[in-house]
N, CA, C and O atoms as a Tinker XYZ file with bonds, in Angstrom:
   472  protein
     1  N     82.306000   65.647000  104.231000    73     2
     2  CA    82.388000   66.615000  103.252000    64     1     3
     3  C     83.797000   66.487000  102.501000    63     2     4     5
     4  O     84.844000   66.399000  103.143000    81     3
     5  N     83.764000   66.482000  101.249000    73     3     6
     6  CA    85.149000   66.302000  100.519000    64     5     7
     7  C     85.851000   67.640000  100.540000    63     6     8     9
     8  O     85.311000   68.669000  100.945000    81     7
     9  N     87.072000   67.564000  100.085000    73     7    10
    10  CA    87.903000   68.770000   99.988000    64     9    11
    11  C     87.483000   69.752000   98.938000    63    10    12    13
    12  O     87.894000   70.912000   98.955000    81    11
    13  N     86.661000   69.290000   98.017000    73    11    14
    14  CA    86.205000   70.185000   97.016000    64    13    15
    15  C     85.092000   71.222000   97.631000    63    14    16    17
    16  O     84.613000   72.108000   96.922000    81    15
    17  N     84.760000   71.065000   98.849000    73    15    18
    18  CA    83.880000   71.926000   99.484000    64    17    19
    19  C     84.596000   73.131000  100.253000    63    18    20    21
    20  O     83.968000   74.025000  100.821000    81    19
    21  N     85.874000   73.050000  100.203000    73    19    22
    22  CA    86.698000   73.914000  100.940000    64    21    23
    23  C     87.593000   74.785000   99.913000    63    22    24    25
    24  O     88.028000   74.243000   98.897000    81    23
    25  N     87.839000   76.043000  100.175000    73    23    26
    26  CA    88.817000   76.727000   99.409000    64    25    27
    27  C     90.151000   76.036000   99.435000    63    26    28    29
    28  O     90.605000   75.623000  100.502000    81    27
    29  N     90.882000   75.878000   98.146000    73    27    30
    30  CA    92.118000   75.191000   98.266000    64    29    31
    31  C     93.269000   75.862000   98.729000    63    30    32    33
    32  O     94.351000   75.290000   98.859000    81    31
    33  N     93.042000   77.286000   99.034000    73    31    34
    34  CA    94.207000   78.048000   99.536000    64    33    35
    35  C     94.567000   77.702000  100.998000    63    34    36    37
    36  O     93.715000   77.753000  101.885000    81    35
    37  N     95.828000   77.355000  101.224000    73    35    38
    38  CA    96.295000   77.100000  102.628000    64    37    39
    39  C     95.979000   78.199000  103.611000    63    38    40    41
    40  O     96.362000   79.353000  103.419000    81    39
    41  N     95.285000   77.837000  104.652000    73    39    42
    42  CA    94.914000   78.827000  105.761000    64    41    43
    43  C     93.694000   79.520000  105.508000    63    42    44    45
    44  O     93.311000   80.376000  106.306000    81    43
    45  N     92.985000   79.217000  104.393000    73    43    46
    46  CA    91.619000   79.861000  104.195000    64    45    47
    47  C     90.557000   78.974000  104.716000    63    46    48    49
    48  O     90.586000   77.760000  104.514000    81    47
    49  N     89.592000   79.579000  105.406000    73    47    50
    50  CA    88.520000   78.834000  106.148000    64    49    51
    51  C     87.128000   78.792000  105.292000    63    50    52    53
    52  O     86.114000   78.233000  105.710000    81    51
    53  N     87.216000   79.410000  104.136000    73    51    54
    54  CA    85.864000   79.571000  103.354000    64    53    55
    55  C     85.522000   78.128000  103.009000    63    54    56    57
    56  O     86.380000   77.286000  102.745000    81    55
    57  N     84.075000   77.873000  103.032000    73    55    58
    58  CA    83.665000   76.588000  102.494000    64    57    59
    59  C     82.376000   76.894000  101.865000    63    58    60    61
    60  O     81.662000   77.828000  102.230000    81    59
    61  N     82.063000   75.991000  100.802000    73    59    62
    62  CA    80.924000   76.112000  100.027000    64    61    63
    63  C     79.735000   76.141000  101.017000    63    62    64    65
    64  O     79.713000   75.423000  102.016000    81    63
    65  N     78.771000   76.986000  100.699000    73    63    66
    66  CA    77.726000   77.117000  101.506000    64    65    67
    67  C     77.760000   78.519000  102.253000    63    66    68    69
    68  O     76.724000   78.983000  102.728000    81    67
    69  N     78.893000   79.135000  102.339000    73    67    70
    70  CA    79.091000   80.564000  102.888000    64    69    71
    71  C     78.291000   81.434000  101.857000    63    70    72    73
    72  O     78.711000   81.541000  100.705000    81    71
    73  N     77.172000   82.037000  102.255000    73    71    74
    74  CA    76.494000   82.820000  101.371000    64    73    75
    75  C     77.117000   84.129000  100.752000    63    74    76    77
    76  O     76.734000   84.667000   99.713000    81    75
    77  N     78.223000   84.582000  101.635000    73    75    78
    78  CA    78.794000   85.868000  101.207000    64    77    79
    79  C     80.099000   85.636000  100.444000    63    78    80    81
    80  O     80.896000   86.546000  100.214000    81    79
    81  N     80.257000   84.464000  100.094000    73    79    82
    82  CA    81.586000   84.086000   99.314000    64    81    83
    83  C     81.292000   83.383000   98.105000    63    82    84    85
    84  O     80.468000   82.470000   98.038000    81    83
    85  N     82.033000   83.856000   97.065000    73    83    86
    86  CA    81.858000   83.079000   95.647000    64    85    87
    87  C     82.926000   82.098000   95.702000    63    86    88    89
    88  O     83.929000   82.204000   96.407000    81    87
    89  N     82.621000   81.005000   94.812000    73    87    90
    90  CA    83.640000   79.916000   94.746000    64    89    91
    91  C     83.850000   79.701000   93.240000    63    90    92    93
    92  O     82.936000   79.892000   92.438000    81    91
    93  N     85.028000   79.316000   92.893000    73    91    94
    94  CA    85.499000   79.211000   91.400000    64    93    95
    95  C     86.265000   77.964000   91.269000    63    94    96    97
    96  O     87.191000   77.678000   92.027000    81    95
    97  N     85.828000   77.156000   90.205000    73    95    98
    98  CA    86.652000   75.938000   89.868000    64    97    99
    99  C     87.809000   76.351000   89.017000    63    98   100   101
   100  O     87.783000   77.392000   88.361000    81    99
   101  N     88.853000   75.507000   89.031000    73    99   102
   102  CA    89.973000   75.801000   88.414000    64   101   103
   103  C     89.723000   75.842000   86.802000    63   102   104   105
   104  O     88.997000   74.981000   86.304000    81   103
   105  N     90.250000   76.720000   86.090000    73   103   106
   106  CA    90.020000   76.786000   84.678000    64   105   107
   107  C     90.474000   75.529000   83.923000    63   106   108   109
   108  O     91.453000   74.878000   84.288000    81   107
   109  N     89.775000   75.234000   82.928000    73   107   110
   110  CA    90.072000   74.068000   82.011000    64   109   111
   111  C     91.327000   74.373000   81.092000    63   110   112   113
   112  O     92.043000   73.454000   80.695000    81   111
   113  N     91.553000   75.621000   80.789000    73   111   114
   114  CA    92.722000   75.922000   80.021000    64   113   115
   115  C     93.895000   75.594000   80.863000    63   114   116   117
   116  O     93.976000   76.011000   82.018000    81   115
   117  N     94.912000   74.775000   80.250000    73   115   118
   118  CA    96.001000   74.324000   80.901000    64   117   119
   119  C     96.819000   75.496000   81.431000    63   118   120   121
   120  O     97.102000   75.549000   82.628000    81   119
   121  N     97.216000   76.457000   80.554000    73   119   122
   122  CA    98.091000   77.575000   80.956000    64   121   123
   123  C     97.471000   78.407000   82.146000    63   122   124   125
   124  O     98.203000   78.806000   83.052000    81   123
   125  N     96.153000   78.659000   82.138000    73   123   126
   126  CA    95.482000   79.248000   83.206000    64   125   127
   127  C     95.429000   78.501000   84.479000    63   126   128   129
   128  O     95.547000   79.036000   85.582000    81   127
   129  N     95.230000   77.124000   84.258000    73   127   130
   130  CA    95.113000   76.147000   85.419000    64   129   131
   131  C     96.506000   76.283000   86.119000    63   130   132   133
   132  O     96.547000   76.374000   87.346000    81   131
   133  N     97.716000   76.301000   85.321000    73   131   134
   134  CA    99.014000   76.359000   85.867000    64   133   135
   135  C     99.272000   77.648000   86.658000    63   134   136   137
   136  O     99.983000   77.658000   87.663000    81   135
   137  N     98.697000   78.674000   86.188000    73   135   138
   138  CA    98.888000   80.024000   86.923000    64   137   139
   139  C     98.142000   79.950000   88.334000    63   138   140   141
   140  O     98.657000   80.451000   89.334000    81   139
   141  N     96.915000   79.308000   88.368000    73   139   142
   142  CA    96.209000   79.184000   89.540000    64   141   143
   143  C     97.030000   78.197000   90.515000    63   142   144   145
   144  O     97.105000   78.480000   91.711000    81   143
   145  N     97.578000   77.165000   90.058000    73   143   146
   146  CA    98.364000   76.151000   90.745000    64   145   147
   147  C     99.531000   76.834000   91.219000    63   146   148   149
   148  O     99.895000   76.566000   92.364000    81   147
   149  N    100.184000   77.664000   90.550000    73   147   150
   150  CA   101.425000   78.432000   90.939000    64   149   151
   151  C    101.011000   79.320000   92.153000    63   150   152   153
   152  O    101.719000   79.303000   93.160000    81   151
   153  N     99.937000   80.064000   92.099000    73   151   154
   154  CA    99.437000   80.788000   93.193000    64   153   155
   155  C     99.345000   79.930000   94.492000    63   154   156   157
   156  O     99.915000   80.265000   95.530000    81   155
   157  N     98.630000   78.857000   94.375000    73   155   158
   158  CA    98.503000   77.886000   95.477000    64   157   159
   159  C     99.836000   77.579000   96.207000    63   158   160   161
   160  O     99.924000   77.588000   97.435000    81   159
   161  N    100.840000   77.315000   95.393000    73   159   162
   162  CA   102.169000   77.053000   95.922000    64   161   163
   163  C    102.333000   75.565000   96.358000    63   162   164   165
   164  O    103.464000   75.102000   96.503000    81   163
   165  N    101.236000   74.822000   96.566000    73   163   166
   166  CA   101.391000   73.423000   96.954000    64   165   167
   167  C    101.102000   72.475000   95.847000    63   166   168   169
   168  O    101.458000   71.302000   95.958000    81   167
   169  N    100.464000   72.910000   94.757000    73   167   170
   170  CA   100.162000   72.074000   93.614000    64   169   171
   171  C     99.233000   70.875000   93.832000    63   170   172   173
   172  O     99.132000   69.971000   93.002000    81   171
   173  N     98.517000   70.914000   95.064000    73   171   174
   174  CA    97.568000   69.821000   95.253000    64   173   175
   175  C     96.259000   70.267000   94.941000    63   174   176   177
   176  O     95.670000   71.023000   95.713000    81   175
   177  N     95.707000   69.842000   93.800000    73   175   178
   178  CA    94.295000   70.128000   93.445000    64   177   179
   179  C     93.919000   69.161000   92.411000    63   178   180   181
   180  O     94.746000   68.460000   91.828000    81   179
   181  N     92.534000   69.132000   92.171000    73   179   182
   182  CA    91.956000   68.164000   91.298000    64   181   183
   183  C     90.847000   68.978000   90.526000    63   182   184   185
   184  O     90.629000   70.165000   90.772000    81   183
   185  N     90.150000   68.240000   89.558000    73   183   186
   186  CA    89.151000   69.024000   88.801000    64   185   187
   187  C     87.966000   69.431000   89.688000    63   186   188   189
   188  O     87.070000   70.112000   89.189000    81   187
   189  N     87.914000   69.086000   90.864000    73   187   190
   190  CA    86.786000   69.506000   91.834000    64   189   191
   191  C     87.257000   70.654000   92.694000    63   190   192   193
   192  O     86.448000   71.244000   93.410000    81   191
   193  N     88.561000   71.004000   92.654000    73   191   194
   194  CA    89.030000   71.978000   93.620000    64   193   195
   195  C     88.428000   73.258000   93.288000    63   194   196   197
   196  O     88.004000   73.504000   92.159000    81   195
   197  N     88.381000   74.188000   94.394000    73   195   198
   198  CA    87.724000   75.486000   94.225000    64   197   199
   199  C     88.683000   76.505000   94.889000    63   198   200   201
   200  O     89.432000   76.172000   95.808000    81   199
   201  N     88.629000   77.717000   94.404000    73   199   202
   202  CA    89.278000   78.792000   95.166000    64   201   203
   203  C     88.155000   79.862000   95.371000    63   202   204   205
   204  O     87.375000   80.175000   94.472000    81   203
   205  N     88.140000   80.395000   96.626000    73   203   206
   206  CA    87.042000   81.321000   96.899000    64   205   207
   207  C     87.359000   82.739000   96.418000    63   206   208   209
   208  O     88.520000   83.051000   96.154000    81   207
   209  N     86.374000   83.575000   96.305000    73   207   210
   210  CA    86.455000   84.800000   95.817000    64   209   211
   211  C     87.290000   85.815000   96.433000    63   210   212   213
   212  O     87.643000   86.830000   95.834000    81   211
   213  N     87.636000   85.513000   97.749000    73   211   214
   214  CA    88.377000   86.319000   98.595000    64   213   215
   215  C     89.899000   86.439000   98.082000    63   214   216   217
   216  O     90.652000   87.329000   98.476000    81   215
   217  N     90.209000   85.602000   97.306000    73   215   218
   218  CA    91.568000   85.519000   96.787000    64   217   219
   219  C     91.772000   86.193000   95.388000    63   218   220   221
   220  O     92.805000   86.014000   94.743000    81   219
   221  N     90.721000   86.991000   94.939000    73   219   222
   222  CA    90.758000   87.575000   93.729000    64   221   223
   223  C     90.506000   89.169000   94.003000    63   222   224   225
   224  O     89.730000   89.620000   94.845000    81   223
   225  N     91.290000   89.887000   93.155000    73   223   226
   226  CA    91.029000   91.358000   93.226000    64   225   227
   227  C     89.583000   91.664000   92.757000    63   226   228   229
   228  O     88.969000   90.876000   92.038000    81   227
   229  N     89.085000   92.787000   93.174000    73   227   230
   230  CA    87.740000   93.140000   92.785000    64   229   231
   231  C     87.600000   93.439000   91.290000    63   230   232   233
   232  O     86.484000   93.374000   90.774000    81   231
   233  N     88.641000   93.752000   90.596000    73   231   234
   234  CA    88.580000   93.995000   89.177000    64   233   235
   235  C     88.627000   92.655000   88.568000    63   234   236   237
   236  O     88.501000   92.638000   87.344000    81   235
   237  N     88.773000   91.591000   89.136000    73   235   238
   238  CA    88.731000   90.234000   88.522000    64   237   239
   239  C     87.363000   89.749000   88.167000    63   238   240   241
   240  O     87.164000   88.791000   87.420000    81   239
   241  N     86.389000   90.491000   88.766000    73   239   242
   242  CA    85.021000   89.940000   88.582000    64   241   243
   243  C     84.247000   90.687000   87.449000    63   242   244   245
   244  O     84.244000   91.917000   87.397000    81   243
   245  N     83.620000   89.938000   86.587000    73   243   246
   246  CA    82.958000   90.522000   85.457000    64   245   247
   247  C     81.626000   91.216000   85.846000    63   246   248   249
   248  O     81.183000   92.123000   85.140000    81   247
   249  N     81.002000   90.808000   86.934000    73   247   250
   250  CA    79.611000   91.400000   87.230000    64   249   251
   251  C     79.551000   91.883000   88.675000    63   250   252   253
   252  O     78.504000   91.796000   89.318000    81   251
   253  N     80.672000   92.395000   89.188000    73   251   254
   254  CA    80.677000   92.853000   90.656000    64   253   255
   255  C     79.624000   93.838000   91.053000    63   254   256   257
   256  O     78.964000   93.718000   92.085000    81   255
   257  N     79.475000   94.923000   90.105000    73   255   258
   258  CA    78.533000   95.881000   90.416000    64   257   259
   259  C     77.013000   95.245000   90.451000    63   258   260   261
   260  O     76.248000   95.456000   91.393000    81   259
   261  N     76.703000   94.512000   89.407000    73   259   262
   262  CA    75.465000   93.840000   89.476000    64   261   263
   263  C     75.124000   92.946000   90.646000    63   262   264   265
   264  O     73.980000   92.910000   91.099000    81   263
   265  N     76.104000   92.236000   91.128000    73   263   266
   266  CA    76.021000   91.599000   92.286000    64   265   267
   267  C     75.848000   92.370000   93.562000    63   266   268   269
   268  O     75.093000   91.970000   94.449000    81   267
   269  N     76.561000   93.498000   93.655000    73   267   270
   270  CA    76.435000   94.394000   94.784000    64   269   271
   271  C     75.073000   95.043000   94.674000    63   270   272   273
   272  O     74.501000   95.395000   95.706000    81   271
   273  N     74.515000   95.225000   93.480000    73   271   274
   274  CA    73.188000   95.967000   93.381000    64   273   275
   275  C     72.064000   94.980000   93.517000    63   274   276   277
   276  O     70.899000   95.373000   93.463000    81   275
   277  N     72.360000   93.734000   93.689000    73   275   278
   278  CA    71.324000   92.705000   93.784000    64   277   279
   279  C     70.677000   92.157000   92.394000    63   278   280   281
   280  O     69.674000   91.444000   92.382000    81   279
   281  N     71.350000   92.562000   91.262000    73   279   282
   282  CA    70.900000   92.061000   90.024000    64   281   283
   283  C     71.363000   90.748000   89.539000    63   282   284   285
   284  O     70.870000   90.168000   88.571000    81   283
   285  N     72.469000   90.249000   90.360000    73   283   286
   286  CA    72.942000   88.977000   89.937000    64   285   287
   287  C     73.166000   88.142000   91.270000    63   286   288   289
   288  O     73.504000   88.680000   92.325000    81   287
   289  N     72.962000   86.871000   91.135000    73   287   290
   290  CA    72.980000   86.090000   92.369000    64   289   291
   291  C     74.398000   85.371000   92.473000    63   290   292   293
   292  O     74.717000   84.846000   93.540000    81   291
   293  N     75.195000   85.345000   91.443000    73   291   294
   294  CA    76.504000   84.670000   91.439000    64   293   295
   295  C     77.531000   85.490000   90.776000    63   294   296   297
   296  O     77.269000   86.036000   89.705000    81   295
   297  N     78.699000   85.617000   91.345000    73   295   298
   298  CA    79.848000   86.261000   90.813000    64   297   299
   299  C     80.484000   85.427000   89.616000    63   298   300   301
   300  O     80.599000   84.203000   89.677000    81   299
   301  N     80.861000   86.135000   88.596000    73   299   302
   302  CA    81.678000   85.480000   87.462000    64   301   303
   303  C     82.982000   86.158000   87.359000    63   302   304   305
   304  O     83.085000   87.378000   87.484000    81   303
   305  N     84.040000   85.323000   87.117000    73   303   306
   306  CA    85.411000   85.934000   86.900000    64   305   307
   307  C     85.606000   86.310000   85.530000    63   306   308   309
   308  O     85.073000   85.633000   84.651000    81   307
   309  N     86.315000   87.320000   85.240000    73   307   310
   310  CA    86.603000   87.663000   83.904000    64   309   311
   311  C     87.597000   86.646000   83.286000    63   310   312   313
   312  O     88.331000   85.991000   84.026000    81   311
   313  N     87.626000   86.519000   82.037000    73   311   314
   314  CA    88.383000   85.631000   81.302000    64   313   315
   315  C     89.794000   86.085000   81.534000    63   314   316   317
   316  O     90.137000   87.240000   81.282000    81   315
   317  N     90.682000   85.105000   82.053000    73   315   318
   318  CA    92.066000   85.375000   82.454000    64   317   319
   319  C     92.415000   85.794000   83.805000    63   318   320   321
   320  O     93.543000   86.157000   84.138000    81   319
   321  N     91.298000   85.721000   84.643000    73   319   322
   322  CA    91.473000   86.121000   86.106000    64   321   323
   323  C     92.311000   85.068000   86.915000    63   322   324   325
   324  O     92.105000   83.855000   86.887000    81   323
   325  N     93.221000   85.664000   87.592000    73   323   326
   326  CA    94.123000   84.703000   88.424000    64   325   327
   327  C     94.002000   85.157000   89.882000    63   326   328   329
   328  O     93.996000   86.366000   90.117000    81   327
   329  N     93.909000   84.300000   90.836000    73   327   330
   330  CA    93.964000   84.703000   92.158000    64   329   331
   331  C     95.241000   85.288000   92.499000    63   330   332   333
   332  O     96.272000   84.824000   92.012000    81   331
   333  N     95.260000   86.421000   93.420000    73   331   334
   334  CA    96.462000   87.039000   93.888000    64   333   335
   335  C     96.533000   87.471000   95.259000    63   334   336   337
   336  O     97.552000   88.000000   95.703000    81   335
   337  N     95.389000   87.251000   96.027000    73   335   338
   338  CA    95.512000   87.594000   97.459000    64   337   339
   339  C     95.633000   86.412000   98.256000    63   338   340   341
   340  O     94.704000   85.614000   98.378000    81   339
   341  N     96.870000   86.261000   98.862000    73   339   342
   342  CA    97.125000   85.094000   99.692000    64   341   343
   343  C     96.403000   84.966000  100.912000    63   342   344   345
   344  O     95.936000   83.858000  101.175000    81   343
   345  N     96.223000   85.975000  101.752000    73   343   346
   346  CA    95.536000   86.042000  102.993000    64   345   347
   347  C     94.335000   86.866000  102.848000    63   346   348   349
   348  O     94.542000   88.077000  102.761000    81   347
   349  N     93.241000   86.499000  102.809000    73   347   350
   350  CA    91.992000   87.264000  102.759000    64   349   351
   351  C     91.749000   87.991000  104.100000    63   350   352   353
   352  O     92.290000   87.477000  105.079000    81   351
   353  N     91.051000   89.056000  104.284000    73   351   354
   354  CA    90.848000   89.696000  105.514000    64   353   355
   355  C     90.032000   88.661000  106.369000    63   354   356   357
   356  O     89.260000   87.860000  105.841000    81   355
   357  N     90.242000   88.726000  107.663000    73   355   358
   358  CA    89.611000   87.774000  108.626000    64   357   359
   359  C     88.188000   88.158000  108.625000    63   358   360   361
   360  O     87.804000   89.273000  108.270000    81   359
   361  N     87.385000   87.177000  109.044000    73   359   362
   362  CA    85.930000   87.283000  109.153000    64   361   363
   363  C     85.536000   88.151000  110.332000    63   362   364   365
   364  O     84.501000   88.811000  110.251000    81   363
   365  N     86.296000   88.197000  111.433000    73   363   366
   366  CA    85.801000   88.862000  112.542000    64   365   367
   367  C     87.027000   89.612000  113.185000    63   366   368   369
   368  O     88.183000   89.205000  113.072000    81   367
   369  N     86.663000   90.745000  113.869000    73   367   370
   370  CA    87.694000   91.391000  114.495000    64   369   371
   371  C     88.168000   90.588000  115.661000    63   370   372   373
   372  O     87.351000   89.843000  116.201000    81   371
   373  N     89.401000   90.650000  116.117000    73   371   374
   374  CA    89.830000   90.009000  117.324000    64   373   375
   375  C     89.042000   90.449000  118.546000    63   374   376   377
   376  O     88.677000   91.611000  118.725000    81   375
   377  N     88.810000   89.451000  119.361000    73   375   378
   378  CA    88.142000   89.835000  120.640000    64   377   379
   379  C     88.903000   90.790000  121.418000    63   378   380   381
   380  O     90.132000   90.745000  121.465000    81   379
   381  N     88.169000   91.702000  122.065000    73   379   382
   382  CA    88.930000   92.606000  122.860000    64   381   383
   383  C     89.632000   91.984000  124.083000    63   382   384   385
   384  O     89.168000   90.963000  124.590000    81   383
   385  N     90.619000   92.511000  124.516000    73   383   386
   386  CA    91.432000   91.844000  125.604000    64   385   387
   387  C     90.671000   92.014000  126.967000    63   386   388   389
   388  O     90.241000   93.123000  127.283000    81   387
   389  N     90.519000   91.019000  127.698000    73   387   390
   390  CA    89.916000   91.166000  129.001000    64   389   391
   391  C     90.592000   92.200000  129.952000    63   390   392   393
   392  O     89.955000   92.941000  130.700000    81   391
   393  N     91.971000   92.169000  129.840000    73   391   394
   394  CA    92.766000   93.076000  130.551000    64   393   395
   395  C     92.420000   94.448000  130.218000    63   394   396   397
   396  O     92.206000   95.278000  131.101000    81   395
   397  N     92.356000   94.723000  128.959000    73   395   398
   398  CA    91.996000   96.150000  128.503000    64   397   399
   399  C     90.713000   96.598000  128.965000    63   398   400   401
   400  O     90.556000   97.766000  129.321000    81   399
   401  N     89.662000   95.646000  128.989000    73   399   402
   402  CA    88.310000   95.995000  129.364000    64   401   403
   403  C     88.439000   96.285000  130.975000    63   402   404   405
   404  O     87.905000   97.301000  131.420000    81   403
   405  N     89.071000   95.492000  131.754000    73   403   406
   406  CA    89.150000   95.614000  133.146000    64   405   407
   407  C     89.897000   97.030000  133.569000    63   406   408   409
   408  O     89.523000   97.740000  134.503000    81   407
   409  N     90.971000   97.292000  132.746000    73   407   410
   410  CA    91.651000   98.545000  133.021000    64   409   411
   411  C     90.690000   99.739000  132.692000    63   410   412   413
   412  O     90.620000  100.774000  133.356000    81   411
   413  N     89.952000   99.442000  131.557000    73   411   414
   414  CA    89.042000  100.687000  131.214000    64   413   415
   415  C     87.953000  100.830000  132.391000    63   414   416   417
   416  O     87.616000  101.965000  132.728000    81   415
   417  N     87.415000   99.743000  132.999000    73   415   418
   418  CA    86.534000   99.952000  134.008000    64   417   419
   419  C     87.147000  100.606000  135.223000    63   418   420   421
   420  O     86.573000  101.515000  135.822000    81   419
   421  N     88.268000  100.151000  135.559000    73   419   422
   422  CA    89.000000  100.746000  136.595000    64   421   423
   423  C     89.228000  102.248000  136.421000    63   422   424   425
   424  O     88.953000  103.029000  137.332000    81   423
   425  N     89.734000  102.656000  135.239000    73   423   426
   426  CA    89.912000  104.154000  135.031000    64   425   427
   427  C     88.624000  104.843000  135.018000    63   426   428   429
   428  O     88.590000  106.018000  135.384000    81   427
   429  N     87.563000  104.249000  134.641000    73   427   430
   430  CA    86.173000  104.877000  134.580000    64   429   431
   431  C     85.899000  105.068000  136.020000    63   430   432   433
   432  O     85.578000  106.189000  136.414000    81   431
   433  N     86.007000  103.980000  136.920000    73   431   434
   434  CA    85.709000  104.083000  138.338000    64   433   435
   435  C     86.599000  105.249000  138.929000    63   434   436   437
   436  O     86.063000  106.150000  139.575000    81   435
   437  N     87.798000  105.228000  138.730000    73   435   438
   438  CA    88.647000  106.307000  139.299000    64   437   439
   439  C     88.200000  107.658000  138.867000    63   438   440   441
   440  O     88.148000  108.528000  139.736000    81   439
   441  N     87.856000  107.966000  137.593000    73   439   442
   442  CA    87.388000  109.122000  137.064000    64   441   443
   443  C     86.115000  109.526000  137.771000    63   442   444   445
   444  O     86.017000  110.672000  138.211000    81   443
   445  N     85.125000  108.645000  137.905000    73   443   446
   446  CA    83.969000  108.958000  138.387000    64   445   447
   447  C     84.103000  109.315000  139.866000    63   446   448   449
   448  O     83.553000  110.328000  140.301000    81   447
   449  N     84.822000  108.505000  140.649000    73   447   450
   450  CA    85.015000  108.745000  141.981000    64   449   451
   451  C     85.826000  110.150000  142.212000    63   450   452   453
   452  O     85.564000  110.883000  143.166000    81   451
   453  N     86.670000  110.402000  141.405000    73   451   454
   454  CA    87.481000  111.696000  141.554000    64   453   455
   455  C     86.454000  112.923000  141.188000    63   454   456   457
   456  O     86.520000  113.996000  141.788000    81   455
   457  N     85.516000  112.674000  140.165000    73   455   458
   458  CA    84.600000  113.806000  139.866000    64   457   459
   459  C     83.579000  113.999000  141.038000    63   458   460   461
   460  O     83.049000  115.095000  141.223000    81   459
   461  N     83.336000  113.000000  141.761000    73   459   462
   462  CA    82.391000  112.985000  142.854000    64   461   463
   463  C     82.977000  113.614000  144.012000    63   462   464   465
   464  O     82.218000  114.286000  144.711000    81   463
   465  N     84.195000  113.517000  144.342000    73   463   466
   466  CA    84.858000  114.150000  145.452000    64   465   467
   467  C     84.949000  115.745000  145.208000    63   466   468   469
   468  O     84.769000  116.548000  146.122000    81   467
   469  N     85.217000  116.082000  144.009000    73   467   470
   470  CA    85.414000  117.521000  143.721000    64   469   471
   471  C     84.082000  118.219000  143.867000    63   470   472
   472  O     83.996000  119.432000  143.675000    81   471
């Protein structure tokens, strides 16, 4: 798989094929392309590079409501939209700590035992 299948933003794990994420090619307009490149910070991109929708504010999309209501299959950016969110929210909540789980069981056991004795 080529780099054009992955979001160009460092640390982002979005890749083309994720059904819940939109992907957007760099604009052809040189001034806009430079703004996108400035956002990246590393300047490494080509005409096939993409940035996923997680890096754009909701108001950057022209048809967000239609997409949310199921009237559109693809999200489109408004003219002049520039990515601004460096770190998108993580996909999953962090796994609960096993120590916290064990302590919870311990306190539940103590509580139940204490209730049984009374």
